[in-house]
VOGU-3710 file (C-alpha; in Angstrom, 3 decimals, decimal comma):
1> xxxxxxxxxx> 0,000/0,000/0,000  1,804/3,092/-1,252  1,467/6,463/0,471  -0,536/4,836/3,273  -3,880/5,182/1,461  -6,344/2,535/0,306  -8,736/3,586/-2,458  -12,238/2,195/-3,046  -13,257/3,158/-6,575  -16,863/3,151/-7,787
11> xxxxxxxxxx> -17,132/2,748/-11,562  -18,736/5,682/-13,391  -19,266/7,647/-10,227  -17,501/10,855/-9,279  -17,134/9,987/-5,607  -14,527/7,498/-4,400  -13,512/6,520/-0,887  -9,953/6,979/0,432  -9,005/5,202/3,657  -5,934/6,068/5,714
21> xxxxxxxxxx> -3,708/3,195/6,783  -2,727/2,932/10,460  0,555/1,311/9,367  1,748/4,283/7,345  3,372/4,067/3,923  4,591/1,237/1,681  3,453/-2,035/3,238  1,363/-5,084/2,248  -2,292/-5,325/3,215  -5,091/-7,847/2,711
31> xxxxxxxxxx> -8,551/-6,571/1,827  -11,899/-8,384/2,105  -14,886/-6,852/0,325  -18,413/-7,967/1,257  -21,724/-7,163/-0,433  -24,743/-7,370/1,896  -28,451/-6,915/1,233  -28,980/-5,086/4,564  -26,798/-3,337/7,168  -24,332/-5,965/8,452
41> xxxxxxxxxx> -23,652/-6,642/12,130  -20,563/-5,164/13,732  -17,652/-7,589/13,206  -16,396/-6,962/16,741  -12,842/-7,110/18,065  -10,127/-7,073/16,899  -11,649/-5,048/14,039  -11,519/-1,280/14,533  -14,078/0,910/12,702  -12,593/3,656/10,530
51> xxxxxxxxxx> -15,444/4,612/8,177  -19,246/4,610/8,154  -20,764/6,568/5,275  -23,069/6,537/2,260  -22,082/6,889/-1,383  -23,670/6,492/-4,816  -22,572/3,167/-6,255  -22,268/4,092/-9,941  -22,549/0,969/-12,101  -22,575/-1,283/-9,029
61> xxxxxxxxxx> -18,955/-2,364/-9,651  -16,161/-1,381/-7,281  -12,409/-1,955/-7,278  -9,967/-1,497/-4,467  -6,229/-0,878/-4,299  -3,511/1,558/-3,382  -4,285/5,055/-4,642  -0,856/5,021/-6,334  -1,318/1,697/-8,171  -3,736/-0,007/-10,521
71> xxxxxxxxxx> -6,793/-1,302/-8,668  -7,306/-5,022/-8,123  -10,244/-7,323/-8,806  -13,705/-5,858/-9,336  -16,644/-6,693/-7,103  -20,322/-6,299/-7,912  -21,871/-4,815/-4,794  -25,447/-4,591/-6,110  -27,659/-2,880/-8,689  -26,466/0,222/-10,545
81> xxxxxxxxxx> -27,335/3,765/-9,489  -28,316/3,024/-5,918  -27,210/4,820/-2,786  -25,091/2,460/-0,689  -24,091/2,255/2,920  -20,377/1,580/3,392  -18,404/0,611/6,476  -14,679/-0,025/6,749  -12,840/-1,788/9,569  -9,123/-2,394/9,959
91> xxxxxxxxxx> -6,731/-4,558/11,932  -3,264/-3,108/12,240  -0,331/-5,187/11,049  1,836/-7,097/13,478  4,217/-4,934/15,475  7,942/-5,423/14,873  10,345/-5,923/17,794  11,461/-2,665/19,321  15,107/-3,517/18,713  16,052/-5,207/15,459
101> xxxxxxxxxx> 19,187/-5,295/13,381  19,014/-3,393/10,130  19,835/-6,467/8,050  16,939/-8,352/9,681  14,397/-5,576/9,276  13,409/-6,277/5,665  12,792/-9,981/6,278  10,852/-9,281/9,481  8,765/-6,646/7,664  7,843/-9,074/4,873
111> xxxxxxxxxx> 7,075/-11,991/7,230  4,929/-10,116/9,732  1,134/-10,503/9,752  -0,105/-7,804/7,342  -2,614/-5,057/7,920  -6,173/-6,317/7,248  -9,199/-4,460/5,917  -12,893/-5,374/5,919  -15,067/-3,182/3,670  -18,823/-3,802/3,433
121> xxxxxxxxxx> -21,549/-2,417/1,166  -25,343/-2,629/1,166  -28,004/-0,902/-0,979  -30,168/1,790/0,588  -32,376/3,183/-2,182  -32,716/3,711/-5,931  -31,280/7,089/-7,041  -31,492/6,648/-10,838  -31,772/9,940/-12,738  -31,877/9,781/-16,572
131> xxxxxxxxxx> -30,329/13,244/-16,790  -27,202/12,109/-14,900  -27,014/8,379/-15,450  -28,382/7,748/-18,957  -27,169/10,508/-21,262  -27,199/9,543/-24,965  -23,892/9,424/-26,804  -24,641/12,696/-28,653  -26,491/14,653/-26,001  -24,194/17,700/-26,042
141> xxxxxxxxxx> -26,257/20,876/-25,733  -29,516/18,998/-25,212  -31,682/18,963/-22,124  -33,849/16,027/-21,073  -37,585/16,448/-20,790  -39,318/15,924/-17,452  -40,550/12,343/-17,161  -41,734/10,010/-14,448  -38,728/8,106/-13,139  -39,233/4,474/-12,065
151> xxxxxxxxxx> -38,159/3,544/-8,558  -37,036/-0,018/-7,878  -36,027/-2,026/-4,834  -32,688/-3,825/-4,718  -34,361/-7,229/-4,584  -35,854/-6,558/-8,048  -32,374/-6,864/-9,603  -30,664/-10,115/-10,697  -27,529/-9,392/-8,630  -29,668/-9,833/-5,513
161> xxxxxxxxxx> -30,598/-13,419/-6,457  -28,651/-16,621/-6,005  -27,188/-18,091/-9,172  -28,833/-21,282/-10,404  -25,887/-23,440/-9,295  -25,772/-21,902/-5,836  -29,547/-22,174/-5,451  -29,424/-25,852/-6,489  -26,687/-26,574/-3,928  -28,634/-24,823/-1,160
171> xxxxxxxxxx> -31,733/-26,927/-1,975  -29,690/-30,115/-1,965  -28,115/-29,260/1,397  -31,503/-28,340/2,869  -32,854/-31,772/1,927  -29,915/-33,277/3,824  -30,501/-31,051/6,844  -27,228/-29,152/6,324  -26,351/-25,497/6,068  -23,729/-24,071/3,744
181> xxxxxxxxxx> -21,499/-23,468/6,777  -21,798/-27,161/7,751  -20,956/-28,193/4,196  -17,871/-25,991/3,988  -16,604/-27,062/7,401  -16,930/-30,729/6,419  -14,680/-30,008/3,434  -12,055/-28,378/5,614  -12,891/-24,889/4,360  -13,814/-21,693/6,265
191> xxxxxxxxxx> -17,546/-21,736/7,114  -18,014/-18,189/5,779  -16,294/-18,798/2,422  -18,268/-17,091/-0,394  -19,795/-19,397/-2,994  -17,561/-18,175/-5,826  -14,477/-18,842/-3,704  -15,772/-22,348/-2,963  -16,239/-22,971/-6,678  -12,696/-21,755/-7,282
201> xxxxxxxxxx> -11,335/-24,011/-4,520  -13,088/-27,051/-6,017  -11,830/-26,205/-9,497  -8,293/-25,809/-8,168  -8,468/-29,290/-6,641  -9,648/-30,768/-9,949  -7,107/-28,936/-12,128  -4,079/-31,305/-11,840  -6,058/-34,425/-12,812  -7,808/-32,596/-15,651
211> xxxxxxxxxx> -4,522/-31,181/-16,926  -2,979/-34,650/-17,038  -6,008/-36,188/-18,744  -6,231/-33,510/-21,427  -2,520/-32,932/-21,878  -2,426/-29,248/-20,990  0,857/-27,386/-21,453  2,586/-26,358/-18,233  1,704/-22,650/-18,632  -2,027/-23,429/-18,883
221> xxxxxxxxxx> -1,943/-25,726/-15,856  -0,277/-23,039/-13,770  -2,730/-20,328/-14,882  -5,754/-22,532/-14,202  -4,436/-23,100/-10,682  -4,208/-19,334/-10,257  -7,529/-18,541/-12,024  -9,597/-21,723/-11,509  -12,790/-20,030/-12,738  -11,693/-20,788/-16,308
231> xxxxxxxxxx> -11,335/-24,543/-15,772  -14,314/-25,398/-17,984  -13,828/-22,469/-20,338  -10,132/-22,485/-21,244  -11,080/-23,277/-24,870  -12,357/-19,681/-25,116  -8,788/-18,418/-25,080  -7,405/-17,328/-28,498  -5,845/-20,123/-30,563  -2,571/-18,196/-30,683
241> xxxxxxxxxx> -2,306/-17,573/-26,942  0,450/-20,180/-26,550  2,767/-17,966/-28,626  2,130/-14,902/-26,463  4,482/-13,557/-23,814  3,703/-14,894/-20,326  2,433/-11,495/-19,127  0,007/-11,284/-22,047  -1,256/-14,818/-21,459  -1,909/-14,136/-17,795
251> xxxxxxxxxx> -3,685/-10,872/-18,546  -5,979/-12,621/-21,035  -6,714/-15,454/-18,598  -7,404/-12,973/-15,793  -9,819/-11,052/-18,027  -11,616/-14,282/-18,976  -11,936/-15,325/-15,323  -13,358/-11,932/-14,388  -15,824/-11,904/-17,292  -17,092/-15,397/-16,411
261> xxxxxxxxxx> -17,608/-14,397/-12,791  -19,386/-11,181/-13,804  -21,680/-12,922/-16,281  -22,725/-15,523/-13,709  -23,711/-12,839/-11,197  -25,517/-10,676/-13,772  -27,384/-13,643/-15,236  -28,253/-15,960/-12,332  -30,706/-17,920/-14,497  -28,037/-18,663/-17,078
271> xxxxxxxxxx> -29,819/-17,536/-20,280  -27,800/-15,568/-22,844  -27,481/-14,802/-26,569  -25,378/-12,484/-28,726  -26,288/-9,059/-30,097  -24,799/-5,847/-31,426  -24,903/-2,827/-29,116  -24,625/0,616/-30,708  -23,480/2,711/-27,759  -20,216/4,193/-26,553
281> xxxxxxxxxx> -18,314/1,591/-24,528  -21,208/-0,637/-23,391  -20,469/-1,965/-19,924  -21,384/-5,292/-18,281  -24,561/-4,720/-16,304  -25,648/-1,837/-18,557  -29,021/-1,989/-20,298  -29,355/-1,002/-23,973  -31,256/-1,747/-27,148  -29,654/-4,736/-28,804
291> xxxxxxxxxx> -29,741/-5,506/-32,523  -29,178/-8,573/-34,669  -30,101/-10,134/-37,968  -32,057/-13,318/-37,321  -33,788/-15,905/-39,458  -37,437/-15,015/-39,829  -38,577/-18,442/-38,628  -36,463/-18,427/-35,460  -38,662/-18,753/-32,353  -39,208/-15,289/-30,904
301> xxxxxxxxxx> -38,578/-16,447/-27,321  -34,937/-17,324/-28,100  -33,793/-13,720/-28,600  -35,146/-10,324/-27,567  -37,982/-11,315/-25,321  -38,377/-7,742/-23,992  -39,814/-5,012/-26,243  -39,052/-7,106/-29,333  -39,477/-5,275/-32,630  -38,918/-6,459/-36,200
311> xxxxxxxxxx> -37,467/-3,405/-37,937  -36,718/-4,758/-41,406  -37,367/-7,913/-43,447  -34,789/-8,991/-46,035  -36,718/-11,108/-48,509  -33,649/-12,401/-50,351  -31,805/-13,704/-47,281  -34,882/-14,683/-45,318  -33,623/-12,693/-42,357  -35,149/-9,969/-40,232
321> xxxxxxxxxx> -33,462/-7,120/-38,342  -34,681/-7,430/-34,768  -34,201/-5,214/-31,742  -35,083/-5,508/-28,075  -34,022/-4,367/-24,614  -31,092/-6,322/-23,218  -28,492/-6,204/-20,456  -24,851/-6,723/-21,381  -22,944/-9,604/-19,776  -19,654/-9,137/-21,649
331> xxxxxxxxxx> -17,935/-9,360/-25,034  -18,094/-12,449/-27,225  -15,259/-13,849/-29,331  -16,639/-12,381/-32,569  -16,509/-8,784/-31,346  -20,181/-8,528/-30,414  -21,767/-8,756/-26,999  -23,147/-11,534/-24,866  -26,475/-10,338/-23,481  -29,661/-11,476/-21,794
341> xxxxxxxxxx> -33,177/-10,097/-21,797  -33,558/-7,114/-19,502  -35,556/-7,532/-16,310  -38,614/-5,305/-15,696  -36,598/-2,917/-13,488  -33,810/-2,624/-16,072  -36,188/-2,161/-19,000  -38,178/0,487/-17,108  -35,029/2,588/-16,689  -34,157/2,382/-20,390
351> xxxxxxxxxx> -37,690/3,323/-21,463  -37,526/6,239/-19,019  -34,228/7,411/-20,510  -35,577/7,116/-24,051  -38,605/9,203/-23,122  -36,464/11,804/-21,357  -34,002/12,275/-24,224  -36,203/11,710/-27,279  -36,862/14,494/-29,766  -40,469/15,696/-30,242
361> xxxxx> -40,748/14,033/-33,658  -39,541/10,730/-32,173  -42,260/10,939/-29,537  -44,846/11,617/-32,191  -43,650/8,640/-34,247
//
């Protein structure tokens, strides 16, 4: 942690949170981020409270890291454009002996128990404003019209629901009379381990046997151990990745692991399809109008189930240009986007933004 400051950065939001380290400058620290659906209980000793505030959560994604370095892994704390409660607690790093030889200092500093942080978030209320949060790409000089703005509750958003795999495991454990904490303890794991970390731990255990069976190169085996989320998806890496420099390979694997984790949280029911998005830098979790050419006889429920419109029919190809309201999960390998149908709360915000920013002739049409 450089300069003794830990930054919590909220994507597409002007306000960030800067926390002062009790250990001063230039030292290692471990950080645990937790997303709650209600105010969490006090963690108690030895945690010491250092922050209790509210902040707008931007897209619902946060990153954390030293203010002088690139931030680390992203966390989805909840739905976009909500006001969030935030608390931060710290445990100071282990004290060094009062008297220590200079040549022993560096080793003692590196081996000591590091400073620990616990940062928690929970949604308070919907603060979506189409004038601030949903400006069109070419809105310069324009003013939005006054419209009724929908207000949603956090539980209306997919990020508040269990993923289908987690829900299935919970049901299975309930039938056996077990809790998730019991299950984790029986496996020799911490009882409060998050589900995604449990999945990663299981994948890491399976990786060596799978690598041997499928004949993975050494570099892939090592990266799967480090990023076990990709264990069933490594084939999505570029065909030429083996020729890349090691730093480039790891960056690509890290990006794939993060995108898989994000997509699973944003789409707990697992349904997805591909579409074009004509917007400036569409972001995972953002809701837009998607577009694609589809065969005219394709079942309508397979793509664009929300506000589906057939815009054009190409007689010669037998295809139709279709649009609908979707939420982005991430990029696909062909340069388009992996999306799912928008939920009612997401679609209501987009319709609100369209009404607020539309021109009079568009409204009349």
